[in-house]
N, C-alpha and C positions, 0 to 999 in steps of 0.2 A: 367710777360710780360707787358712792357710799350709800348702802341701804340701811335705814334705821326705822324703828317703830316700837310700839309697845310689845312687851314680851308675849309670845304665843300667837302672833297674828300671821305667821307664815313667812317671816322676813327671810329666813335662811333658804326656804324653797324658792322664793322669788329671785334671790340673788343667784342661786345655783342655776335656775332656768335661764336667767339673763346670760350668765357665763357660758352655758352650753350653746346658746344661740349665737353669741359672738364668735365662739370657737368654730362652730359649724360654718360660719361665713369666711373662715380662713384667717381670722385674727388670732394671733398668739395671746391667749387669755390666761391671766392668773386670778384665781378666786381665793380670797383670803378671809379667814374668820378672825375677828378681834374680840369675839364674845367669849368670856371665860367659860360659859356653859356650852362648850363646843358641841354642835350637832351636824356639822358639815359632812363628816364621814357617813353618818346615818342617812342623811338626805341623798347624798350621792350614791349610797350603797357601794362604796369603794374605800379602800384604805387611804387615809390622809394623815400625814405626819407633820412635825413641826417645821420641816423644810418643804419647799415646793415639790409636789409629787404629781407625776403624770397620771391623769385619770381618764383621758380621752384624747383623740387627735387635737393638737393645738390647745389643749386645756390642762392646766396644772392647778392644784389646790393645796392650801396650807392652813393649818390651825396654829396660830401663833401661841407659843408657850412662854409665858412671862419669865419663869424661872430659868429656862434655857437661854432666853434673850439676855437676861441679866448676866449669866455666866459668860456669854459671848460679847458683852457690850463694850469691851475695850475701855476707853477713857471714862465714859459715864460710870462703868462698873468700878473702876479704880478710884474715881472720885467718891463714890458712895462708900467703898470700903474704908477709905481714909476718914470720911465724915463720921462713920459709925465707930471706927476704931479710936480715933482721937489720941492725942498724947503719945505715950510710949507703947500702948497696947494696940497693935494694928489688927484689923480683921482681914483675913485673907479673902480674896474675891470668891473662891470656891466654897467658902463657909457662909456666904451671904444668903439670906432669905428675902424674897421680895416684900418690902414693906407695903402697907395699905396705900393705895393711890399710885404707887410707882408702876404697877402692872400696866395701867393705861398709858403712862408715859413711854414705857418700853415698846408697847405695841405701836404707838404713834411714830416713834423713831424708826421702827422696822418698816412701816408703810412708806416713810419718807425715802428710805433707801431703795425700795421697789420703784418709786417714782423716778429715781435718778438713773436706774439701769436701763439698758436697751434690750433686755431679754424678752419683753412682752409688749404687745400693742395696746392691750386693754387690762386694766386692773379693776376688778369687781370686789368690793369689800362688804362682807356681812358683818355689820357693826353690832355692838352690844345694844341692849335696850336703851330707850331714848335718853334717860337721865345720864347714864354712863357715857353715851356718845356725846352729849352736850359738854360734859366735863372734859372729855378727850379733845374735842375741837376747840375748847377755850384755852388749852395749855399754851399754844404758840403765842397768843396775845399776851398772856401773863409773862411768858419768857421775854418778850420784847421789852416790857416795862422794867423787869428786873435787870436786863442787860443794859438798858439806858442808865439805870441808877448806878450800876457797877462802873460803867465807863465815865460817868460824871463824878464818881467818888463819893456818892451819897450812901452807898451800900457796899459792904465788903463782898469780894468774890466768894461764892459759896465754898470754893475749894480751900479758902484760907482757914476754915473752921475745923479742918480735919487734923490739924497738928502735923507732925513730921511725916506721917504716913500718907498724907493726902496728895493727890495729883492737883497742884495748886491751880493749874489752868483748866482742869477738867470741868469745874462748875460753869465757867464762862463759855467754854467750848460747847458744852451741852446746850446752853441757852442760845448760842448762835445757830446751832443746828435746828433748833425748834423755830427760831425766827425765820430761817430760810424755808422751813416747811410751811410756815404760814403763807408765804408767797405762793407756794404750790396750791395749797388748799383753797385759796381765794382766787385762783386763776379760772375765771368763769368760762373760758373757751375750752378748757380741757378737764375740769373737775366739777362734779355736781353731786348733790345729795338727793336721794329719792325716799319719800316717806311711804311706808307700808302700813295699812290699817285695815280694819274690818268695818262694814257698814252699820255702825251703831253710834249712839250719842256719845258714849265715853270715848270711843276711838276718834270721833270728829273733834271733840273738845281737846284731847291730847295733841292731835295733829295740828290744830290751830296754834296752840302754845308752842309746839316744837318749831313750826315755821317762823314764828315771831323771833324765837331765840336764835335760830340758825341765821336769819337775816341780821340780827343784832351783831353777830360776830363776823358778818361779811360772807356767809356761805350761801350759794345759790341753790335753790331747789328747783328741779326741772320737771318733776312728775310726782303724782300721787298714785299709788297702787292700792286699789281696793280689792281685797282678797276675800274669797269664800262667799261670793254672792250667790244666793239661792236661785237656780235657773227657773224660767217660767214654766217648764214642764215637770216641775218637781212633784206635782200632785196636790190634792186638796189638803192633806195633812199639814203642809207647809204654807198654806195660803196666808194666814195671819202674819207669820214671820216674814214671808216674802213682801207683804204689803208694807210692813214697818221698815224693811230694808230699802224698799223703793223710795220711801219718804226720806231716808237718810242719804241715799244716793243723790237725790235732788238737792238736798242741803249741801252735800260735799261738792257737787259741781258748781253750786252757787258760791260756796266759800272759796274755791280755788279756780277762779275764771282764767287766770293767766298761765296755767300749766295743764298739760293733758292729764286726764283722770283715766287710768288704765284699770280695767276690771277683769277679774278672773272668777269663774264659777266655783262653787263649792264642789270639790271632787268627790266621786263616790267612794274613793279609797284614799289612803295616805299618799301624799305626793312624795314618793321615794323611788329612786332609780331613774335611769336614763329615759325610758319611754314616758313616764309620768311627768318628768321635768320638761321634756321636749314638748309635750302636749300643752303644758302650762305656758311655756315660752311662745308657742304658736298663737295662743289666745291673746296674751298680753301685748305682743309686738306684731300683730297682724297688720297694723297700719303705721308702725313706727320702726325706725332703725334703733335697736337697743344700744348701739355703740355711739350714737350721736347725742349731743346735748339737745334735749327736746324743747327747751324754752330758754330764751336768751335774756339779756338785760343786765344792768349793774345794780348792786345792792346799795351803792352810795355814789354821790356825785357832788362836785363842788363847782359852782359858777362864780367867777370873779368879775366885778365891774370896777369902773373908776372910783366909785364912791362906796361900794359895799360888796357883799358876797352872800351867797345862800348855799348852805350845806343840806343835801337831802340824804337821809338814811332810811332805807326800807325797814318798816316795822309793821308788817301786816297784822291786822286784828288788834293792834294796840290802841288804847284810848288815851286822851290827855291825862286822865286820872291815873293811868298805869305807869306813866313815864316821869322820871325824875332826872334833872340835869344839873351838873356842876362843872364849871371850868376851872382847871388848875394849870396855869401856864398855857402850854400848847397841847393840853389834853382836855378832851371833852368827855366827862364821865357820864355814861348813860345807864340808868337802871330801869328795868322793867320785869315784872313778874318774878322777882327773886334772882334775876340774872343781872350781871353788871359787865360793862365793857368800858375800858378807858381808850377812847378813840384818839389816836395821835393826829393832831391837826398839822397840815403842811406849814413849813416856814413862811410861805407866802401870806399866811394869816397873822403873822406877828404884829402887823400894824392895824389889825382889825379887832373890834370888840363886839361880843354878842349883844344884839338889841332885843330880839324876841324869838320865841320858839313856839311852834304849833305842831299838832299832830293832825294830819289831814290826808284822806284817800290812801291810808295804809303806809304813810311815811312820816318821819319826823323832819320838819323843816326848821332850820336855824338860820336866822338872818343876822348878818354882821354889818356894822358900820365901820368905815375906814376912819381912823383917827385924823383930826384936822391937820396935824403937822405932817402926816404922811401923804396928803393929797397934793400933788405938784400944782404949781400955779399955772393957770391957763396961758 
């Protein structure tokens, strides 16, 4: 479960409350923070290090440290050292500093390795704020395109640019690891993203855009968590604020009809430490299993017929004016709201050509016609 949302909405508290609840159910749970502004230790009120640290029965926590990950990164680290060193002057791995953007990549690779091990039953991820999370989750798709270009000979292996000091296979190996991770992140039976927000117009607007862009990259959202809802018994001083929140809660439930909307009240004190986190978890998951995927379905679907085909790609909240399409070979390039995805079309569509595209009912529908020479005679 990957939790993301606008900064300051209580995302870390919600992730920690979820992790404590799954651990209390006897599931070995690892709670990981990928947010550079780590606050996991503060929320748990327990020491948390760069390696998994036991903080409760069946619960471990970890704050990923990009610099330490780089120093331990093996082939990716050696590739980067060669890339930056170049020629005759090599940069030793222990002298490297994490370049901008690489910290997200290193944290993503670390998550992939946690997915692959058998030490835990549940992985709860406290992601960075929305923009950083969307960049992080887009890495594997970019890696797939680069790897395809390398293997087709259209682009040099990134490891080739580092001169004699480079691990020449390191660049492509890194891309292959990211491509494999994309298969994990888009496994809708086992991996999901949950949006955390507060009941206000700005939060709703951002959550709508986030859901669109997550779906664009093939990620399933199974719940929306609305945090800090003013309770009905808060008193007359909060009456106006409570009324405005009630309007936004109605708008949120209308906007997200396919997923459960989990609400938690504004706490009288900071949500810090085991008792407060457990109280939050009790409220959020009173009617749901926190370790289950709470809403199913696929983000894309392809239907082939004898004469044509239809590709459906979920794009909730997108309008026809928001979407731009380009086909390049067996790639369909979809742009919306400043985000872009090159969607690899299956080889089965090699004999098809796009006829028209529409945006309807929260999805992009692309109709293809089969080329005349590819239709077998009756």
